[in-house]
PAPA-983857 format. One line per field, with one value per residue (C-alpha): x negated, y, z negated; residue in one letter. Coordinates in steps of 0.05 Angstrom, whole numbers, plus 5000, padded with zeros to 4 digits. Layout:
N
u X; ...
v Y; ...
w Z; ...
residu a; ...
This chain:
350
u 1637; 1642; 1577; 1574; 1508; 1475; 1400; 1389; 1422; 1443; 1436; 1494; 1480; 1483; 1548; 1580; 1561; 1594; 1659; 1661; 1653; 1579; 1537; 1496; 1428; 1433; 1413; 1475; 1524; 1568; 1596; 1670; 1722; 1732; 1686; 1615; 1623; 1637; 1598; 1589; 1623; 1604; 1610; 1666; 1714; 1758; 1751; 1708; 1746; 1706; 1723; 1719; 1661; 1694; 1634; 1596; 1531; 1528; 1455; 1431; 1459; 1430; 1499; 1568; 1627; 1701; 1742; 1816; 1864; 1934; 1989; 2021; 2085; 2080; 2086; 2037; 2036; 1977; 1993; 1987; 1919; 1895; 1915; 1880; 1813; 1822; 1802; 1756; 1723; 1673; 1609; 1615; 1559; 1606; 1682; 1713; 1785; 1821; 1890; 1943; 2007; 1979; 2023; 1998; 1963; 1892; 1887; 1811; 1817; 1869; 1823; 1765; 1808; 1828; 1755; 1736; 1661; 1646; 1643; 1638; 1657; 1599; 1633; 1701; 1731; 1801; 1846; 1914; 1948; 1887; 1837; 1773; 1733; 1668; 1656; 1592; 1564; 1521; 1460; 1479; 1469; 1394; 1400; 1445; 1421; 1440; 1515; 1554; 1629; 1670; 1742; 1780; 1852; 1896; 1963; 2021; 2039; 2007; 2032; 2101; 2115; 2049; 2039; 1976; 1945; 1870; 1810; 1763; 1694; 1636; 1565; 1511; 1446; 1444; 1376; 1357; 1420; 1457; 1533; 1592; 1664; 1721; 1792; 1847; 1922; 1943; 2009; 2070; 2122; 2114; 2114; 2056; 2001; 1962; 1968; 1936; 1882; 1868; 1865; 1816; 1771; 1775; 1758; 1700; 1671; 1682; 1663; 1594; 1585; 1562; 1503; 1430; 1426; 1361; 1391; 1391; 1455; 1491; 1474; 1543; 1609; 1672; 1738; 1799; 1868; 1939; 1923; 1997; 1990; 2051; 2075; 2111; 2146; 2185; 2247; 2247; 2289; 2241; 2181; 2213; 2230; 2157; 2132; 2182; 2155; 2083; 2070; 2049; 1984; 2027; 2041; 1969; 1978; 2032; 1989; 1977; 1910; 1881; 1912; 1883; 1815; 1817; 1828; 1767; 1806; 1786; 1740; 1687; 1638; 1679; 1693; 1755; 1775; 1831; 1901; 1923; 1963; 2034; 2045; 2038; 2094; 2151; 2178; 2236; 2202; 2200; 2206; 2170; 2229; 2221; 2260; 2335; 2354; 2393; 2326; 2303; 2232; 2191; 2141; 2070; 1998; 1991; 1939; 1870; 1797; 1746; 1670; 1614; 1540; 1500; 1457; 1392; 1406; 1370; 1429; 1478; 1547; 1587; 1662; 1686; 1759; 1809; 1878; 1939; 1958; 2030; 2043; 2041; 2110; 2106; 2104; 2134; 2063; 2022; 1949; 1896; 1829; 1764; 1701; 1637; 1565; 1504; 1435; 1373; 1343; 1270; 1217; 1253; 1244; 1298
v 8834; 8902; 8933; 8992; 9020; 9049; 9050; 9104; 9158; 9141; 9181; 9209; 9158; 9101; 9128; 9135; 9062; 9040; 9073; 9030; 8965; 8954; 8922; 8970; 8958; 8911; 8965; 9005; 8951; 8958; 8905; 8891; 8857; 8789; 8748; 8721; 8684; 8749; 8805; 8858; 8893; 8946; 9019; 9053; 9111; 9102; 9090; 9029; 8979; 8954; 8892; 8883; 8850; 8832; 8823; 8885; 8881; 8952; 8946; 8930; 8993; 9063; 9094; 9066; 9111; 9107; 9153; 9169; 9212; 9228; 9276; 9293; 9324; 9381; 9335; 9317; 9256; 9244; 9170; 9168; 9202; 9152; 9096; 9129; 9132; 9063; 9036; 8979; 9007; 9055; 9030; 9078; 9129; 9180; 9185; 9229; 9252; 9291; 9317; 9352; 9389; 9400; 9440; 9498; 9461; 9445; 9377; 9378; 9380; 9324; 9281; 9295; 9274; 9211; 9193; 9205; 9200; 9155; 9210; 9286; 9337; 9353; 9396; 9420; 9456; 9484; 9524; 9535; 9466; 9430; 9403; 9362; 9337; 9298; 9264; 9228; 9185; 9218; 9188; 9215; 9288; 9283; 9254; 9309; 9372; 9422; 9423; 9467; 9479; 9507; 9511; 9525; 9549; 9528; 9554; 9529; 9552; 9540; 9563; 9538; 9506; 9469; 9452; 9489; 9463; 9461; 9430; 9436; 9407; 9389; 9373; 9347; 9309; 9245; 9212; 9244; 9218; 9277; 9269; 9311; 9301; 9335; 9331; 9357; 9366; 9371; 9391; 9347; 9316; 9262; 9309; 9353; 9306; 9358; 9408; 9359; 9344; 9418; 9428; 9371; 9402; 9471; 9444; 9402; 9463; 9512; 9475; 9499; 9535; 9600; 9568; 9567; 9535; 9501; 9466; 9390; 9358; 9305; 9232; 9208; 9244; 9220; 9249; 9238; 9267; 9271; 9271; 9265; 9221; 9178; 9112; 9126; 9089; 9043; 9057; 9060; 8997; 8955; 8984; 8969; 8898; 8885; 8913; 8871; 8809; 8832; 8841; 8913; 8897; 8894; 8968; 8992; 8997; 9049; 9091; 9161; 9169; 9107; 9125; 9195; 9170; 9118; 9174; 9209; 9267; 9260; 9225; 9204; 9156; 9146; 9080; 9058; 8996; 8953; 8978; 8917; 8957; 8982; 9051; 9102; 9151; 9166; 9137; 9156; 9189; 9143; 9080; 9036; 9042; 9077; 9140; 9131; 9203; 9220; 9229; 9158; 9175; 9122; 9094; 9116; 9113; 9188; 9181; 9157; 9152; 9150; 9154; 9166; 9148; 9196; 9162; 9188; 9161; 9099; 9080; 9023; 9027; 8968; 8975; 8934; 8956; 8998; 8997; 9036; 9041; 9018; 9019; 9096; 9123; 9197; 9222; 9207; 9185; 9127; 9142; 9108; 9085; 9061; 9032; 9045; 9025; 9055; 9026; 9056; 9012; 8999; 9020; 9081; 9154; 9196
w 6642; 6610; 6633; 6681; 6707; 6768; 6779; 6832; 6874; 6945; 7008; 7048; 7102; 7053; 7024; 7092; 7107; 7043; 7063; 7126; 7088; 7102; 7048; 7007; 6976; 6917; 6866; 6885; 6862; 6801; 6753; 6754; 6711; 6744; 6700; 6701; 6766; 6804; 6771; 6824; 6882; 6931; 6913; 6950; 6940; 6879; 6805; 6789; 6746; 6686; 6646; 6571; 6534; 6468; 6423; 6401; 6363; 6337; 6316; 6387; 6419; 6418; 6412; 6398; 6412; 6394; 6439; 6428; 6467; 6444; 6464; 6397; 6425; 6375; 6315; 6261; 6217; 6171; 6169; 6245; 6243; 6191; 6237; 6296; 6260; 6230; 6163; 6184; 6246; 6215; 6248; 6307; 6311; 6342; 6340; 6394; 6388; 6443; 6427; 6468; 6448; 6378; 6331; 6290; 6234; 6215; 6250; 6242; 6167; 6168; 6210; 6163; 6104; 6142; 6154; 6082; 6072; 6132; 6184; 6184; 6236; 6283; 6336; 6357; 6417; 6417; 6463; 6432; 6435; 6465; 6414; 6419; 6359; 6352; 6285; 6267; 6212; 6159; 6192; 6261; 6243; 6247; 6318; 6345; 6379; 6433; 6417; 6466; 6475; 6532; 6557; 6620; 6624; 6682; 6654; 6612; 6543; 6476; 6409; 6388; 6456; 6452; 6526; 6544; 6608; 6620; 6587; 6528; 6529; 6483; 6506; 6461; 6458; 6416; 6410; 6477; 6512; 6542; 6536; 6557; 6534; 6571; 6543; 6587; 6596; 6669; 6700; 6689; 6736; 6789; 6849; 6824; 6848; 6888; 6832; 6785; 6836; 6843; 6767; 6761; 6813; 6782; 6713; 6740; 6775; 6717; 6654; 6630; 6697; 6665; 6630; 6649; 6719; 6699; 6639; 6644; 6667; 6625; 6636; 6612; 6624; 6588; 6613; 6570; 6560; 6585; 6659; 6674; 6737; 6745; 6773; 6838; 6894; 6848; 6807; 6732; 6721; 6763; 6725; 6658; 6679; 6699; 6633; 6593; 6627; 6613; 6688; 6683; 6720; 6783; 6775; 6783; 6858; 6845; 6798; 6826; 6792; 6823; 6890; 6892; 6870; 6925; 6975; 6949; 6920; 6846; 6797; 6846; 6813; 6749; 6714; 6675; 6639; 6667; 6652; 6614; 6562; 6573; 6604; 6549; 6568; 6558; 6493; 6448; 6389; 6328; 6370; 6420; 6468; 6534; 6550; 6544; 6558; 6621; 6658; 6643; 6664; 6699; 6648; 6668; 6647; 6636; 6581; 6604; 6586; 6643; 6642; 6691; 6688; 6731; 6783; 6754; 6684; 6659; 6615; 6616; 6585; 6559; 6548; 6488; 6487; 6524; 6493; 6471; 6398; 6403; 6328; 6327; 6341; 6322; 6394; 6462; 6481; 6454; 6437; 6479; 6450; 6481; 6450; 6490; 6473; 6507; 6517; 6547; 6602; 6587; 6637; 6666; 6652; 6621
residu x; x; x; x; x; x; x; x; x; x; x; x; x; x; x; x; x; x; x; x; x; x; x; x; x; x; x; x; x; x; x; x; x; x; x; x; x; x; x; x; x; x; x; x; x; x; x; x; x; x; x; x; x; x; x; x; x; x; x; x; x; x; x; x; x; x; x; x; x; x; x; x; x; x; x; x; x; x; x; x; x; x; x; x; x; x; x; x; x; x; x; x; x; x; x; x; x; x; x; x; x; x; x; x; x; x; x; x; x; x; x; x; x; x; x; x; x; x; x; x; x; x; x; x; x; x; x; x; x; x; x; x; x; x; x; x; x; x; x; x; x; x; x; x; x; x; x; x; x; x; x; x; x; x; x; x; x; x; x; x; x; x; x; x; x; x; x; x; x; x; x; x; x; x; x; x; x; x; x; x; x; x; x; x; x; x; x; x; x; x; x; x; x; x; x; x; x; x; x; x; x; x; x; x; x; x; x; x; x; x; x; x; x; x; x; x; x; x; x; x; x; x; x; x; x; x; x; x; x; x; x; x; x; x; x; x; x; x; x; x; x; x; x; x; x; x; x; x; x; x; x; x; x; x; x; x; x; x; x; x; x; x; x; x; x; x; x; x; x; x; x; x; x; x; x; x; x; x; x; x; x; x; x; x; x; x; x; x; x; x; x; x; x; x; x; x; x; x; x; x; x; x; x; x; x; x; x; x; x; x; x; x; x; x; x; x; x; x; x; x; x; x; x; x; x; x; x; x; x; x; x; x; x; x; x; x; x; x; x; x; x; x; x; x; x; x; x; x; x; x
């Protein structure tokens, strides 16, 4: 199943029990990816894995989102941007695009040109080489209000180098659903795990922190970007051999992001689709071949899209796809795309 929802907040005592393997109340259970015969598991530390529900009836959802993250490696190809936004997938109410290592060009204008008349730019947040855009259908404009933007700098270089580290964020209200999108670029290199953890915590604490403390918090948070967590504890040749045999699922236990979340360090309460696509970094530019430089970097899932439904929300989210776009070859990263649909659960208060 692809649905992910939670009906109420839990007490500290209940949470502590869950960490010791004791069964939680039934309304604290989350759907997982293993099929209809096994649809729930107990909440625990770590990112909740969500399966894919292939069919999407756009008309039955309050909001359908397409979310894309891509590290552009300082290069721009209009043809690649056209492929990212698609030509046949224009039924999405909102299209969210997070970009890292963006060169000095008007990417927003290029994206708008790629969309044509199907979607128009509703909001953007930029910080040097970090960009985040929200596009919506013509009909969506009347449903949008309370747009806010923010950013948080954690270092690195923008400009010509194009490796600014930090996050940009957009918050908005769509048909009384409060959403927040955070697009980030965290520190590189396998050994910088704790630095990435620290940056995540700083960004989480700082984004929109200067606003009215009485303003209503988002019901849905989507976190996307080049998080830069790596596959570790296995050599690059073994990783590549598993990928070549389409056994990349066996590498998830070596993924730093999942490991750190399991320890309770980061992304508490977040969901993510199963990592069934190939690791998205590092490729030789212009190809779908992994790094053949003298470094021969270990292929890794650096580029991710995660989402969180706050416990007070009366909203369910269905994941309809979570994939890399392997046909795009203009960067040393492959873009990652997710399709989420939101529904309001009847009978609850917002």
